DRENZADREN-648240 format. One line per field, with one value per residue: residue number from 1; residue in three letters; x, y, z of N, C-alpha, C in turn. Coordinates in steps of 0.02 Angstrom, whole numbers, plus 32768, in hexadecimal, padded with zeros to 4 digits. Layout:
// residues N
nr	(NUM, ...)
rest	(ALA, ...)
n_px	(X, ...)
n_py	(Y, ...)
n_pz	(Z, ...)
ca_px	(X, ...)
ca_py	(Y, ...)
ca_pz	(Z, ...)
c_px	(X, ...)
c_py	(Y, ...)
c_pz	(Z, ...)
//
This chain:
// residues 262
nr	(1, 2, 3, 4, 5, 6, 7, 8, 9, 10, 11, 12, 13, 14, 15, 16, 17, 18, 19, 20, 21, 22, 23, 24, 25, 26, 27, 28, 29, 30, 31, 32, 33, 34, 35, 36, 37, 38, 39, 40, 41, 42, 43, 44, 45, 46, 47, 48, 49, 50, 51, 52, 53, 54, 55, 56, 57, 58, 59, 60, 61, 62, 63, 64, 65, 66, 67, 68, 69, 70, 71, 72, 73, 74, 75, 76, 77, 78, 79, 80, 81, 82, 83, 84, 85, 86, 87, 88, 89, 90, 91, 92, 93, 94, 95, 96, 97, 98, 99, 100, 101, 102, 103, 104, 105, 106, 107, 108, 109, 110, 111, 112, 113, 114, 115, 116, 117, 118, 119, 120, 121, 122, 123, 124, 125, 126, 127, 128, 129, 130, 131, 132, 133, 134, 135, 136, 137, 138, 139, 140, 141, 142, 143, 144, 145, 146, 147, 148, 149, 150, 151, 152, 153, 154, 155, 156, 157, 158, 159, 160, 161, 162, 163, 164, 165, 166, 167, 168, 169, 170, 171, 172, 173, 174, 175, 176, 177, 178, 179, 180, 181, 182, 183, 184, 185, 186, 187, 188, 189, 190, 191, 192, 193, 194, 195, 196, 197, 198, 199, 200, 201, 202, 203, 204, 205, 206, 207, 208, 209, 210, 211, 212, 213, 214, 215, 216, 217, 218, 219, 220, 221, 222, 223, 224, 225, 226, 227, 228, 229, 230, 231, 232, 233, 234, 235, 236, 237, 238, 239, 240, 241, 242, 243, 244, 245, 246, 247, 248, 249, 250, 251, 252, 253, 254, 255, 256, 257, 258, 259, 260, 261, 262)
rest	(MET, GLN, PRO, THR, GLY, ALA, LYS, ILE, LEU, ASN, TRP, LEU, ILE, TRP, ALA, ALA, LEU, ALA, LEU, ILE, VAL, VAL, ALA, ALA, VAL, ARG, GLU, LEU, PHE, ARG, PRO, GLY, GLN, ALA, ASP, THR, LEU, ASP, ALA, LEU, ILE, ILE, LEU, LEU, ALA, THR, ILE, ALA, SER, VAL, ALA, THR, VAL, THR, ARG, GLN, LEU, PRO, LEU, GLN, ASN, VAL, LEU, PHE, ALA, ALA, ALA, ILE, THR, ALA, LEU, ILE, GLY, GLY, ALA, ALA, HIS, GLY, LEU, SER, ALA, GLN, THR, GLY, ILE, PRO, PHE, GLY, PRO, LEU, THR, PHE, GLY, GLU, THR, ALA, GLY, PRO, ILE, TYR, PHE, ASN, TYR, VAL, PRO, TRP, THR, VAL, PRO, LEU, LEU, TRP, ILE, ILE, ALA, ILE, PHE, ASN, SER, ARG, GLY, VAL, ALA, ARG, LEU, ILE, LEU, ARG, PRO, TRP, ARG, ARG, VAL, LYS, ASN, TYR, GLY, TYR, LEU, LEU, ILE, ALA, ILE, THR, ALA, LEU, LEU, ALA, LEU, ALA, PHE, ASP, LEU, ALA, LEU, GLU, PRO, PHE, ALA, ALA, HIS, VAL, LYS, HIS, LEU, TRP, LEU, TRP, GLN, PRO, THR, LYS, LEU, SER, ILE, THR, TRP, HIS, GLY, THR, SER, PRO, MET, VAL, PHE, LEU, GLY, TRP, MET, ALA, VAL, SER, LEU, LEU, ILE, MET, VAL, PHE, ILE, THR, PRO, SER, LEU, ILE, ARG, LYS, GLN, PRO, GLY, VAL, GLN, PRO, PRO, PRO, ASP, TYR, THR, PRO, ALA, ALA, LEU, TRP, PHE, GLY, ALA, ILE, ILE, LEU, PHE, ALA, CYS, SER, ALA, GLY, CYS, ALA, GLY, LEU, TRP, SER, ALA, VAL, VAL, VAL, ASP, GLY, VAL, LEU, ALA, SER, VAL, VAL, ALA, VAL, PHE, SER, TRP, ARG, GLY, ALA, ARG, TRP)
n_px	(8027, 800F, 8063, 8002, 8034, 8061, 7FF0, 7FA8, 7FF2, 7FEA, 7F63, 7F58, 7FA8, 7F6C, 7EF9, 7F11, 7F41, 7EC2, 7E7F, 7EBF, 7E9E, 7E0F, 7E12, 7E47, 7DE8, 7D77, 7DA3, 7D83, 7CF8, 7CF3, 7D50, 7DDA, 7DA3, 7DB9, 7DD0, 7DA7, 7DCA, 7E3D, 7EA1, 7E98, 7ECC, 7F56, 7F81, 7F67, 7FC6, 8041, 804C, 8058, 80C0, 8123, 8113, 812D, 81AF, 81E2, 81D5, 8259, 82B3, 82D5, 825C, 8277, 82D6, 82B2, 823C, 828B, 82C1, 8258, 822D, 829F, 8292, 8210, 822C, 8295, 8266, 81EA, 8213, 8262, 81FB, 81B1, 8209, 821B, 81A0, 81B5, 822B, 8242, 82A6, 82DE, 8291, 8254, 81DB, 8147, 808F, 802B, 7FA2, 7EED, 7EB8, 7F1E, 7F18, 7F23, 7F9D, 803A, 8087, 8087, 80CA, 80D9, 806F, 8018, 800B, 8085, 80FE, 80DB, 80C0, 8140, 8175, 8126, 815B, 81E8, 8208, 81C2, 81FA, 827D, 8266, 8237, 82B4, 8303, 82C9, 82F0, 8378, 8392, 83E0, 845A, 8480, 84F3, 855B, 85E1, 85CB, 8549, 84F8, 8507, 84D3, 844D, 8427, 8428, 83D3, 8361, 8343, 832D, 82BA, 8260, 826B, 8219, 81A6, 8185, 817F, 8106, 80A4, 80A1, 8044, 7FD2, 7FC8, 7FD0, 7F84, 7F0D, 7EE0, 7F05, 7F67, 7FDA, 8019, 8087, 80E3, 810E, 81A8, 824E, 826B, 8228, 81FB, 8197, 8149, 80A9, 8090, 80FA, 8199, 823E, 82A1, 825D, 8263, 82EF, 830E, 82B9, 82FF, 8380, 835B, 8324, 8395, 83D4, 838E, 8399, 8417, 8427, 83D2, 83E9, 8451, 8406, 83AF, 83FA, 8409, 8456, 8461, 849E, 846C, 83F0, 83CC, 8334, 828C, 825D, 8205, 8164, 810F, 813E, 8144, 80C1, 808C, 80CC, 80AD, 8025, 8019, 803A, 7FDC, 7F6A, 7F81, 7F8E, 7F12, 7ED0, 7F03, 7EDF, 7E57, 7E4E, 7E76, 7EFF, 7F5F, 7FE2, 8026, 7FE5, 8017, 80A9, 80A6, 8080, 80E8, 8150, 812C, 8121, 81AA, 81ED, 81A8, 81D6, 8260, 8255, 8215, 8271, 82DC, 82A8, 8290, 8309)
n_py	(7FC7, 8070, 80F2, 8175, 81FE, 81E9, 81C9, 8239, 8291, 8268, 8269, 82F9, 831D, 82D5, 831E, 8399, 8383, 8354, 83CC, 8419, 83E6, 83F5, 848A, 8493, 8462, 84B8, 8529, 8513, 8532, 85A5, 8610, 866A, 8689, 86C2, 867B, 8636, 85BB, 85C0, 85ED, 8584, 8524, 8556, 8552, 84D1, 8487, 84CB, 8491, 840F, 8405, 8422, 83C8, 8346, 8342, 8329, 82A7, 826A, 82B9, 8318, 8377, 83F9, 8423, 8429, 847F, 84F7, 8505, 851E, 859C, 85EF, 85EA, 862D, 869A, 86D6, 86D0, 8718, 8794, 87BB, 87D3, 882F, 8891, 88B8, 88EC, 895D, 899B, 897B, 890E, 886D, 8840, 8898, 8926, 8916, 88EF, 88D2, 8864, 8874, 87F4, 87AB, 87A0, 87E5, 8861, 8859, 88BD, 8920, 88F6, 886D, 87F9, 8770, 86FA, 86EA, 86C4, 8642, 8609, 85FF, 85AC, 853A, 853B, 851C, 84BA, 844E, 8452, 8424, 83A5, 8370, 837C, 831B, 82AD, 82B3, 82A8, 822F, 81C8, 81F2, 820B, 81E9, 822F, 829B, 831F, 833C, 837E, 83FC, 83F3, 83D4, 8450, 84AA, 847A, 846C, 8500, 8512, 84CE, 850F, 858A, 855F, 8532, 85BF, 8608, 85C4, 85E9, 8676, 86AD, 8676, 86BB, 873E, 875F, 8713, 86F7, 8776, 878B, 87D7, 8868, 888A, 891D, 8982, 8977, 89A7, 8942, 88F6, 887B, 87FF, 8782, 8763, 87DD, 87DF, 8815, 87CF, 87EB, 87C4, 8730, 8723, 8757, 870B, 868D, 86A3, 86CA, 8656, 85EC, 863F, 861E, 8585, 857E, 85A7, 8555, 84CB, 8498, 846D, 840F, 83A0, 82ED, 82AD, 8235, 81A3, 8118, 80A8, 80C5, 811F, 80FB, 8148, 81E1, 8212, 827A, 8310, 831E, 82FC, 836B, 83D7, 83C3, 83C4, 8452, 8487, 8464, 8491, 8518, 8514, 84F0, 855D, 85CF, 85A3, 85B4, 863C, 8661, 865C, 8614, 8603, 85F3, 8580, 8522, 8531, 850B, 8486, 844C, 845D, 841B, 8397, 837F, 8381, 8314, 82A8, 82A6, 8298, 821D, 81C9, 81D9, 81A8, 8120, 80E9)
n_pz	(8004, 7FDC, 8030, 809C, 807C, 8004, 7FB9, 7FC8, 7F7D, 7EFB, 7EEA, 7EE7, 7E64, 7E03, 7E18, 7DF2, 7D69, 7D37, 7D37, 7CF3, 7C6D, 7C6F, 7C75, 7BEF, 7B99, 7BB8, 7B7E, 7AF4, 7AF4, 7B44, 7B23, 7B5F, 7BD6, 7C83, 7D1A, 7DBB, 7DA3, 7D61, 7DC5, 7E1B, 7DD5, 7DC5, 7E4D, 7E78, 7E13, 7E2B, 7EAC, 7E94, 7E45, 7EA0, 7EFA, 7EBA, 7EA9, 7F2B, 7F34, 7F24, 7F64, 7FFF, 804C, 8085, 8033, 7FB0, 7FC7, 7FEE, 7F63, 7F23, 7F56, 7F2D, 7EA7, 7E9B, 7ECD, 7E76, 7DF2, 7E01, 7E37, 7DC5, 7D63, 7DA6, 7DA9, 7D31, 7D0E, 7D51, 7D24, 7CA1, 7C91, 7CB1, 7C43, 7BED, 7BE0, 7C34, 7C4F, 7CD7, 7CD9, 7D15, 7D23, 7D4B, 7DD0, 7E7C, 7EA6, 7EF3, 7F69, 7F11, 7EB4, 7E64, 7E24, 7E79, 7E34, 7DD9, 7E20, 7E35, 7DBB, 7D8A, 7DDD, 7DA0, 7D1F, 7D27, 7D82, 7D42, 7CCD, 7CF0, 7D18, 7C9B, 7C4C, 7C9E, 7C76, 7BEF, 7BF8, 7C2E, 7BFD, 7BFC, 7C97, 7CCF, 7C9E, 7C9B, 7C96, 7CAD, 7D06, 7CE0, 7C63, 7C81, 7CC6, 7C56, 7BF1, 7C31, 7C40, 7BBA, 7B9C, 7BF8, 7BB1, 7B39, 7B79, 7B9F, 7B22, 7AF6, 7B59, 7B58, 7AEA, 7B18, 7B97, 7B86, 7B1B, 7B22, 7BAE, 7BDE, 7C49, 7C50, 7BF1, 7B72, 7B5F, 7ABF, 7A7B, 7A32, 79D4, 793D, 7922, 7964, 79DA, 79C1, 7A06, 7A6B, 7A98, 7A55, 7ABC, 7B21, 7B26, 7B2D, 7BA7, 7BF3, 7BDC, 7C1A, 7C9D, 7CBE, 7CBA, 7D26, 7D8C, 7D9A, 7DB3, 7E39, 7E7D, 7E5D, 7EAA, 7F27, 7EF5, 7ED4, 7EE6, 7F6A, 7FA3, 7F87, 7F0F, 7ECF, 7E31, 7E27, 7DD4, 7D3A, 7D4D, 7D0E, 7D35, 7D3E, 7CA6, 7C78, 7CB9, 7C76, 7BF5, 7BF5, 7C17, 7B9A, 7B49, 7B67, 7B5A, 7AD4, 7AB2, 7ADE, 7A8A, 7A0D, 7A12, 7A15, 7999, 797D, 792A, 78F9, 7971, 79A8, 794C, 7964, 79F1, 79E1, 798F, 79F4, 7A56, 7A2C, 79FD, 7A7A, 7ABA, 7A70, 7A8B, 7B13, 7B1F, 7AE4, 7B3B, 7BBD, 7B9C, 7B88)
ca_px	(8005, 8035, 8058, 7FD8, 804E, 8069, 7FAB, 7F96, 8016, 7FD4, 7F25, 7F76, 7FCC, 7F26, 7EC7, 7F2D, 7F31, 7E7C, 7E5E, 7ED4, 7E6D, 7DCE, 7E21, 7E56, 7D9F, 7D56, 7DBD, 7D5E, 7CBE, 7CED, 7D93, 7DF0, 7D89, 7DD9, 7D9A, 7DBC, 7DF1, 7E8A, 7EC7, 7E9F, 7F05, 7F98, 7F96, 7F7D, 8002, 8076, 8059, 805E, 8109, 815C, 8110, 814B, 8200, 81E5, 81E7, 82A0, 82DD, 82BC, 8220, 8293, 830C, 8279, 8229, 82BD, 82CD, 8224, 822D, 82CF, 826E, 81DB, 8248, 82B9, 8234, 81B9, 8238, 8273, 81BC, 819E, 823F, 8209, 8165, 81C4, 825D, 8250, 82DC, 82F3, 8265, 8233, 81A0, 8104, 805B, 8003, 7F4A, 7EC5, 7EAA, 7F5D, 7F1B, 7F3C, 7FE7, 8051, 80BD, 808C, 8107, 80CC, 802B, 802F, 800F, 80BD, 8130, 80CB, 80D2, 8187, 818D, 8112, 818E, 8231, 8201, 81A4, 822B, 82B2, 824B, 823B, 82F4, 831F, 82B6, 830E, 83C8, 839D, 8419, 849C, 8480, 8530, 8585, 8600, 85AA, 8500, 84D9, 8503, 849A, 8410, 8416, 841D, 8393, 831C, 833B, 830B, 8277, 8247, 825A, 81E8, 8168, 8173, 8159, 80BF, 8083, 80A2, 800F, 7F96, 7FCC, 7FC6, 7F45, 7ED1, 7ED2, 7F1B, 7F80, 7FFC, 8026, 80CC, 80EE, 8136, 81F3, 826A, 8265, 81E9, 81E1, 8170, 8123, 8074, 8097, 812D, 81D8, 8263, 82BA, 8238, 8273, 8330, 8308, 82AA, 8337, 83B4, 833D, 831E, 83DA, 83FB, 836F, 83C0, 8467, 8415, 83A9, 840B, 846D, 83D5, 838A, 841F, 8404, 848F, 846B, 84A9, 843C, 83DB, 83AB, 82EB, 8274, 8243, 81CD, 8152, 80E1, 814E, 8134, 807E, 8072, 80E6, 8088, 7FDC, 8008, 803F, 7FA2, 7F3B, 7F9B, 7F87, 7ECD, 7EB0, 7F1D, 7EB1, 7E17, 7E65, 7E8E, 7F40, 7F76, 8025, 8034, 7FD3, 8045, 80EB, 80A4, 8081, 8132, 8179, 8117, 8142, 81F4, 81FF, 818A, 8203, 8298, 8244, 8207, 82B5, 8306, 8286, 828F, 8356)
ca_py	(8004, 80B7, 811F, 81AB, 8236, 81E5, 81C1, 8285, 82A7, 823E, 8288, 833A, 8307, 82BB, 8350, 83D1, 8371, 8359, 8418, 8441, 83C8, 8418, 84CA, 848F, 8459, 84EE, 855B, 8504, 854A, 85E9, 8626, 86A7, 8690, 86B7, 8677, 8613, 857A, 85CE, 8607, 8550, 8502, 8575, 8544, 8488, 8479, 84D6, 8464, 83C3, 8407, 8423, 837B, 830D, 8342, 8309, 825A, 825D, 82F4, 8334, 83AB, 843E, 842A, 8437, 84C1, 8521, 850C, 8543, 85DB, 8619, 85EA, 865A, 86E4, 86F5, 86DC, 8749, 87D3, 87CF, 87E8, 886D, 88CC, 88C4, 8922, 89A8, 89BB, 895C, 88E8, 884B, 8828, 88D0, 8946, 88EA, 8911, 8899, 8879, 886D, 87AD, 8786, 87A1, 8811, 886F, 8857, 88E8, 8946, 88D3, 882E, 87BF, 8728, 86BC, 86E3, 869F, 8605, 8603, 85F9, 8566, 8509, 8529, 850A, 8473, 8413, 845A, 8400, 8360, 8353, 8381, 82E7, 8277, 82B6, 8299, 8207, 8190, 820F, 8214, 81DC, 8250, 82CA, 8366, 8327, 83B0, 843C, 83EB, 83E1, 84A0, 84C8, 8457, 8489, 854B, 8509, 84AE, 8544, 85B3, 853F, 854A, 8602, 860D, 85A4, 861A, 86BB, 86BC, 8671, 86EA, 8786, 876B, 86FB, 870C, 87B6, 8798, 881A, 888B, 889E, 895E, 8980, 8982, 89BB, 8905, 88F9, 883C, 87E7, 8743, 8772, 8816, 87D6, 8813, 8796, 87F8, 87A4, 86F7, 8725, 876D, 86C5, 865F, 86C1, 86C6, 860D, 85E7, 864E, 85F1, 854E, 8582, 85B2, 851C, 847D, 8472, 8453, 83DF, 836A, 82BD, 82A6, 81EE, 8169, 80DE, 808E, 80F7, 811F, 80FE, 8182, 8200, 8237, 82B0, 834F, 8326, 830A, 83B4, 83FD, 83B4, 83E1, 849A, 8499, 8448, 84BC, 855C, 8510, 84F9, 85AF, 85F4, 8594, 85CE, 8681, 8668, 8663, 85D0, 85F0, 85E2, 8545, 84F8, 8533, 84E3, 8436, 8441, 8455, 83D9, 8359, 8373, 836E, 82D5, 8272, 82A2, 827B, 81CE, 81AA, 81DB, 8182, 80E0, 80DA)
ca_pz	(8002, 7FD8, 8075, 809B, 8055, 7FB5, 7F99, 7FB8, 7F49, 7EBF, 7EE1, 7ECC, 7E31, 7DDD, 7E15, 7DC2, 7D23, 7D2A, 7D3E, 7CA1, 7C42, 7C77, 7C52, 7B9E, 7B79, 7BC1, 7B48, 7ABB, 7B03, 7B5E, 7B13, 7B8A, 7C1D, 7CB0, 7D5C, 7DFF, 7D8C, 7D54, 7E02, 7E44, 7DA3, 7DD5, 7E92, 7E6E, 7DE5, 7E5E, 7EE4, 7E6F, 7E29, 7ED0, 7F2B, 7E92, 7EB6, 7F68, 7F3B, 7F23, 7F84, 8038, 803E, 8090, 7FF2, 7F86, 7FDB, 7FE5, 7F23, 7F05, 7F6B, 7F0C, 7E66, 7E9D, 7EE0, 7E40, 7DC4, 7E19, 7E47, 7D7B, 7D39, 7DD3, 7D97, 7CDE, 7D0D, 7D6F, 7D02, 7C63, 7C99, 7C73, 7C04, 7BC4, 7BFC, 7C2C, 7C80, 7CF1, 7CD8, 7D4C, 7D1B, 7D6D, 7E15, 7EA4, 7E98, 7F36, 7F85, 7ED7, 7E80, 7E39, 7E3A, 7E9E, 7DFA, 7DB2, 7E32, 7E34, 7D68, 7D77, 7DFB, 7D7C, 7CEC, 7D36, 7DA7, 7D15, 7C8D, 7D05, 7D16, 7C56, 7C46, 7CBC, 7C54, 7BB2, 7BFF, 7C50, 7BE3, 7C0C, 7CCD, 7CF2, 7C75, 7CC2, 7C96, 7CB7, 7D2B, 7CA8, 7C30, 7CA7, 7CC8, 7C13, 7BD1, 7C5E, 7C32, 7B70, 7B9C, 7C1B, 7B7C, 7B15, 7B9C, 7B9B, 7AE1, 7AEE, 7B95, 7B42, 7ABF, 7B4D, 7BD3, 7B77, 7AEE, 7B31, 7BF6, 7BF9, 7C89, 7C53, 7BB3, 7B73, 7B3B, 7A85, 7A73, 79ED, 79A8, 791B, 7921, 79AB, 79D9, 79E8, 7A2E, 7A95, 7A6F, 7A5B, 7AF1, 7B5B, 7B22, 7B42, 7BEC, 7C1A, 7BEB, 7C48, 7CE4, 7CD9, 7CCA, 7D66, 7DBE, 7DA1, 7DD1, 7E78, 7E97, 7E4F, 7EEB, 7F4D, 7ED0, 7ECC, 7F13, 7F83, 7FBA, 7F46, 7F16, 7E90, 7E0F, 7E1B, 7D8D, 7D1A, 7D63, 7CD6, 7D4C, 7D18, 7C63, 7C7A, 7CC3, 7C42, 7BB1, 7C02, 7C1F, 7B5D, 7B27, 7B89, 7B3B, 7A96, 7A9E, 7AE1, 7A5C, 79D3, 7A19, 7A13, 7957, 7980, 7904, 78F6, 79AB, 79AE, 7920, 7983, 7A22, 79C8, 7979, 7A2B, 7A82, 79FC, 7A03, 7ABC, 7AC8, 7A4B, 7AB8, 7B53, 7B28, 7AE7, 7B7F, 7BF6, 7B7F, 7B7C)
c_px	(802A, 802A, 8026, 7FF2, 8053, 8026, 7F8B, 7FBC, 7FF7, 7F90, 7F1F, 7F7A, 7F88, 7EF9, 7ED4, 7F31, 7EF0, 7E65, 7E7E, 7EA3, 7E2E, 7DD9, 7E1F, 7E10, 7D77, 7D69, 7D97, 7D19, 7CB1, 7D35, 7D9E, 7DCE, 7DB0, 7DBE, 7DC4, 7DE2, 7E34, 7EB9, 7EC8, 7ED0, 7F48, 7FA5, 7FAA, 7FB8, 8030, 8090, 8071, 80A9, 8132, 8151, 8137, 819B, 8217, 81FA, 8222, 82C7, 82B0, 828C, 8248, 82BE, 82DB, 8253, 8250, 82CD, 8297, 821E, 8264, 82B2, 823F, 81FC, 826B, 8292, 8205, 81E2, 8247, 8234, 81A5, 81C6, 8237, 81D5, 817E, 81F7, 8265, 8282, 82CB, 82DC, 8253, 81F4, 8169, 80C8, 8035, 7FB9, 7F1E, 7EB3, 7EEB, 7F55, 7F33, 7F8A, 8008, 8092, 80C5, 80C0, 80FC, 8087, 8044, 8033, 8056, 80F5, 8118, 80D5, 811B, 819E, 8174, 8147, 81CF, 8235, 81F6, 81D5, 8263, 82A1, 824A, 827C, 8326, 8305, 82EF, 8354, 83CC, 83DF, 845A, 84AE, 84C6, 856C, 859F, 85E1, 8560, 84DD, 84CF, 84D8, 8454, 83F9, 8404, 83E5, 835B, 830E, 831E, 82D1, 8250, 8234, 8225, 81A9, 8156, 8156, 8114, 808A, 806C, 8059, 7FC8, 7F96, 7FBE, 7F90, 7F04, 7EB2, 7EE2, 7F39, 7FB6, 8010, 806F, 80CE, 8119, 8178, 8204, 826D, 8229, 81C6, 81CF, 8157, 80DE, 8071, 80D8, 8176, 8204, 828F, 82A0, 825E, 82BB, 8336, 82F1, 82D5, 8366, 8392, 833C, 835F, 83F9, 83D2, 8392, 8402, 845B, 83F6, 83C3, 8438, 8442, 83AB, 83BC, 841B, 8442, 8496, 8469, 8484, 8428, 83B8, 8357, 82CF, 826E, 8207, 81A1, 8129, 80F4, 813B, 80E7, 806B, 808E, 80BB, 8045, 7FDE, 8012, 8007, 7F71, 7F47, 7F87, 7F2E, 7EB3, 7ED9, 7EEB, 7E7F, 7E1F, 7E74, 7ED9, 7F68, 7FBA, 803E, 8024, 7FFF, 8092, 80E8, 80A6, 80CA, 8157, 8162, 812F, 817E, 8204, 81DD, 81BA, 8241, 8290, 8242, 8240, 82DA, 82F1, 828B, 82D6, 8365)
c_py	(803D, 80E1, 8159, 81E1, 822C, 81DF, 820F, 82A9, 829B, 825F, 82D2, 8344, 8300, 82FB, 838B, 83C2, 836C, 83A5, 8433, 8422, 83E6, 845E, 84C9, 8488, 848C, 8523, 8554, 852C, 8598, 8605, 866C, 86BA, 868A, 86B3, 864E, 85DC, 8589, 85D5, 85BB, 8526, 8512, 855A, 84FB, 846C, 8490, 84A6, 841B, 83C9, 8401, 83D4, 8343, 8301, 8327, 82C4, 8248, 828A, 8304, 8367, 83EB, 8454, 844B, 8481, 8500, 8534, 8529, 8589, 8611, 861E, 862E, 8692, 8706, 86FC, 8711, 8791, 87EC, 87F3, 882F, 88AF, 88D7, 88FF, 8959, 89D2, 89A5, 8921, 88A9, 8844, 885A, 88EB, 8917, 8908, 88D5, 88A6, 885F, 8814, 8787, 878B, 87DA, 8827, 8871, 888D, 891B, 892B, 88A2, 8810, 8786, 86EC, 86C0, 86C6, 8655, 85E4, 85EA, 85AD, 8533, 84F7, 8518, 84C0, 843B, 840F, 8427, 83BC, 8347, 834E, 833D, 82AD, 826C, 8292, 8260, 81C3, 81B8, 8225, 821D, 8201, 8281, 830F, 8361, 8367, 83FE, 8434, 83EA, 842D, 84BB, 84A1, 846B, 84CD, 8540, 8501, 84F2, 8580, 859A, 8555, 85A3, 8620, 85F3, 85DA, 865B, 86CB, 86AC, 86A6, 872C, 879A, 8757, 86F6, 8752, 87C2, 87C9, 882E, 88A0, 88ED, 8950, 8990, 8999, 8981, 88FD, 88B8, 882B, 87A3, 8756, 87AF, 8818, 87DB, 87DC, 87AD, 87D2, 8764, 86FB, 872D, 8725, 8693, 866E, 86C0, 8677, 85DE, 85FA, 8629, 85AE, 8551, 8579, 856E, 84D4, 8467, 844F, 8414, 83A3, 832E, 829D, 8254, 81C4, 8137, 80CF, 80C4, 80F6, 811A, 8138, 81A2, 8221, 8272, 82F9, 8352, 8327, 8344, 83E1, 83FD, 83CC, 8430, 84AF, 8490, 847F, 850F, 855B, 851E, 8543, 85CA, 85E6, 85A7, 8621, 8689, 866C, 8629, 85C8, 85DD, 8595, 8506, 84F6, 8506, 8493, 841C, 842C, 8417, 8393, 834C, 8358, 8325, 82A2, 8273, 8288, 8235, 81AD, 81A6, 81A8, 8139, 80BC, 80A3)
c_pz	(8007, 8020, 8061, 806F, 8015, 7F97, 7F8B, 7F81, 7F01, 7EB1, 7EC2, 7E85, 7DFC, 7DDE, 7DEA, 7D78, 7D10, 7D17, 7CFC, 7C70, 7C35, 7C5D, 7C0A, 7B7F, 7B86, 7B90, 7B02, 7ABB, 7B12, 7B60, 7B38, 7BC9, 7C58, 7CF5, 7D86, 7DE6, 7D88, 7D8E, 7E1A, 7E12, 7DBE, 7E13, 7E92, 7E49, 7E0C, 7E87, 7ECE, 7E59, 7E60, 7EF5, 7EF5, 7EA7, 7EF6, 7F6B, 7F37, 7F46, 7FD2, 802F, 8054, 8058, 7FC2, 7F88, 7FD0, 7F87, 7EFF, 7F1A, 7F42, 7EC9, 7E5B, 7E9B, 7EA8, 7E09, 7DCE, 7E15, 7DF0, 7D55, 7D63, 7DAB, 7D4F, 7CE0, 7D20, 7D3C, 7CB7, 7C59, 7CB7, 7C38, 7BCF, 7BF3, 7BFE, 7C67, 7C95, 7CF7, 7D17, 7D5D, 7D41, 7DB8, 7E39, 7EA6, 7EE2, 7F36, 7F3E, 7EAB, 7E54, 7E49, 7E54, 7E74, 7DD6, 7DD9, 7E26, 7DE6, 7D66, 7D9D, 7DC9, 7D42, 7CFA, 7D59, 7D6B, 7CD1, 7CAC, 7D05, 7CDA, 7C42, 7C5C, 7C94, 7C11, 7BC1, 7C27, 7C3C, 7BF1, 7C5D, 7CF4, 7CD1, 7CA7, 7CD3, 7C91, 7CDD, 7CFB, 7C75, 7C3E, 7CAB, 7C89, 7BF1, 7BF1, 7C55, 7BE7, 7B7C, 7BC5, 7BE6, 7B4B, 7B44, 7B95, 7B54, 7ADC, 7B2C, 7B74, 7B16, 7AF8, 7B85, 7BC3, 7B43, 7B05, 7B78, 7C08, 7C3C, 7C92, 7BFB, 7BA8, 7B43, 7B03, 7A9B, 7A2D, 79B7, 7984, 7925, 7967, 79A4, 79FC, 7A1F, 7A68, 7A7D, 7A7E, 7A95, 7B31, 7B5B, 7B36, 7B90, 7C0C, 7C13, 7C1E, 7C97, 7CFC, 7CE2, 7D13, 7D93, 7DC7, 7DB6, 7E15, 7E9E, 7E94, 7E95, 7F1D, 7F2A, 7EB5, 7EFC, 7F29, 7FA3, 7F7D, 7F4C, 7EDC, 7E75, 7DFE, 7DDD, 7D76, 7D2E, 7D20, 7CF2, 7D30, 7CCA, 7C53, 7C86, 7C96, 7C03, 7BBC, 7BFA, 7BC9, 7B3C, 7B37, 7B60, 7AF8, 7A80, 7AAC, 7AA5, 7A0D, 79D7, 7A05, 79CA, 7950, 795A, 7908, 7937, 79BB, 7984, 794F, 79D5, 7A1B, 79B5, 79BF, 7A52, 7A61, 7A05, 7A44, 7ACA, 7AB0, 7A78, 7AF3, 7B59, 7B18, 7B1D, 7BB5, 7BDF, 7B87, 7BAF)
//
């Protein structure tokens, strides 16, 4: 029998995934609707993202990494709203939730936890055949940042155009991704790398032992989010975003499956 804690964890994960599916279906009938369901999904997905890592690491380590992720990611977005650095000038919408300390909405730090923790979980699947390579840690940091960047590519049309969580102000660059400047993605990549540098020491499994079986939960949450973003983009007529989301998900799925089955 599973311990009570493991059962609760599994229920949280399944609840988060179920709500993501419900939200994706809802977008087909009520596109762009922002309500309590969105907030509940973010909360449950964050809890599931953190709780999944506790299967292999001490709770205090995971909570410390989550706090650092939320702090750096939230501070970066708040700083951009105030100064335009590092992502560019933006304005938060009312649907993003209450803004704390006149700085950043509560949803933004949690989105960073979801993006980084699940990107790291997918990166672990991809790199599973090379887990004993000397430079594994550096590869994990780099691929996690790339997957977080892919997550943001799918997130931006959903957040800015569909849900109006934030609005990016025009910059001198004429090329945009549905209103999002390329500088946003460069900044997201840099912040993701910075977060990984700080949290990786806390997420290293220091006790040697048998390699645990592959954990597909972060991949389920990562792909679930991409599917939700794609459904919302499609309902809003952002078909280029749907195509890009589909390509990103397909490529990552192939490498994840290959790594997990190695």
